[in-house]
N, C-alpha and C positions, 0 to 999 in steps of 0.2 A: 590886622596882620594880613599880608599878601600871601596868597598860596602860589608858590612857584613850583611848577612841575616841568619835568623834561618833556618835550614834545614826543608824542607817540608816532611811530612810523605810519605812513599812510598805508591802507590795505593795498595789496598787489592789485593792479589793474590789468584786465585782459588787454591783449594787443588791440589797438584801435583799428577799426576796419573802415574802408570807404563804403558808404551805403550801397548795397546792391551788387558789390563786386566780389566780395570775399577776399579782397586784397588787404593784407595786414601792412603795418608800417614799413617793415623791411622790403616787402614786395612793392609797395608804393614807391619807396625810395629808389629801388632798382628800375622801376618803370620811368620815373622822372629822369634818372641818369640816362636811360636808353633814349628817351625823347630828346634830351640834350645832345646826345651823340648823333642821333639821326638828323636833327635839324641843324646842328653845328658843323656838320661835315661838308667838305667841298662837293662831294657827289653822294647821291642816295645810296649807291653801292657801298661806299666807304662807311656811311652811317649804319647801314644794315649789318655789315660785317662787324663793326665795333659793338653794336647792340647785341648781336648773337653771341659774341665772345663774352659779353657781360652776363647774358642769360645763362650761358654754359657755366660760368663761375658761380652764379647764384644758385643754380639747381644741382651742381655737382655732376653735370653731364660729362661724358668723355669726349664728345664730338658734336659739332653742329654742321648743318648743311643747308644751303639754299638751292632749291630745285625749280626747274621749269619743265612743263610737259607740252610737247608739240608733235603732231603727227604720230601719236601713239608711242612716243619715246620720251623718257625722262632724262634730262640732262642736268648735271650739276653746274650751277652758275658760280658758286663759291662754297668753300668748305674750310673748316678750321685747320690749323697746321697738323692736326693729328691724322688727317686723311692722306693716305700715301699716293693716290693716283687719280685718274680721271673718273668721272661718274657718267654712265650712260647705260640705260637698260630699257627693254620694251615694257610698256604698261598699257595693256589692253583694257583694263577696268577703270582707269582714271582714279587712282588712289589719292592723288593730290587734292581732289576737290572737296574732301571732308577732313575734319580734325580727327586725329587718332591719339589714343593713349593705350599703348600695348605693354603689358608687363612681361610677356614672353613671346618674342618674335617667332620662335620656331613653331608655335601653335597657330600661327596666322598664315593661311594658304598663300596669299599674295606676296608675302615676304620671301618666299622661295625664289622670286624673280629678281630680288635685290642683288647687287654685286656682293661678292664674298666679304669684302671689307666691312660692309654694313651688316651683313648677316652674323658677323662675329660678335655683334652686340646683342644684349638680351632684351633691352627695353627701348621704347621709342615714344616720343610725343611729337606731334606735328600739327601745324596750323596752316590752312590754305591762305594765300594772299590773293584777294580778288582785285586785280589791277585792271581797270577798264581799258579795253583795247589790247590787252596782252594775253598770251597763252596762260593757262593755269600755272600757278606757282605755289610753293609751300616752303615753310621753315621747319626743319627737323632738329631735334636734339636726341642723341643716342647715349645709352649707358650700358656698360658691361654687366651691371647688377640686375638680377631679376627684379621686376617690379621696382625699378630704380627711380620712378617719378611719382610724385603725389599729384592730387587734384590741383593743389596750389601751384605746383610747377607748371601744369598745363595752363592754368589761368594766367600765369605770368607770361607764357609764350603767346597766349591769345591777346593779352594786352600789348605785347610787342607788335603783333600783327596789326592791331588797330592803330598803333603809333605809325607804322610804316604806311598804312593806307592814308592816314591824315597827312603825313608828310608828302605823299604823292599828290594829294589835292591842293597842297599849299602852293600858291603862285610862285613862291621862291624856288619851289622844287622843279619848275619847268626846265631850268638849265641842268638839272640833275638826272635827266632821263637817258643818259648815255648807255646804261646797261639795261634798264628796265624799259 
């Protein structure tokens, strides 16, 4: 006699992670889509803009901004549609040269120099972009929620920064240097 049993459901598996990155499947999928956007765009600027919009949606951020610092002044190169005006402010301490994950902007002294539209947010994550031969740059995501970003959100933005740097080194990207 044959013993016929209904198959038992497999035990729940934890989300798969890429070794050494802390990136789970959904984060990895977002990074892959971002790389496709960056490499598949006509210009690097268009690719970065699309990738930051994707990162905004994936993290629940309220706004994204791409910044450049030159001669002690930070200037916005691009921002999501939620930003109402131009970006420019003095930055004597070079805040763009290091990554940030801030859960409460009002507790951070250098945030007082930010334009009012940015100070209206409670949380910020940023990643510097080291573009050889260019002034310091950074990608920022902002949230109105206190402690609005997780460590995984910051790792996602770091991954996007690595993707942008790789695209910049790509020989195909030589024609994409109009903005950067």
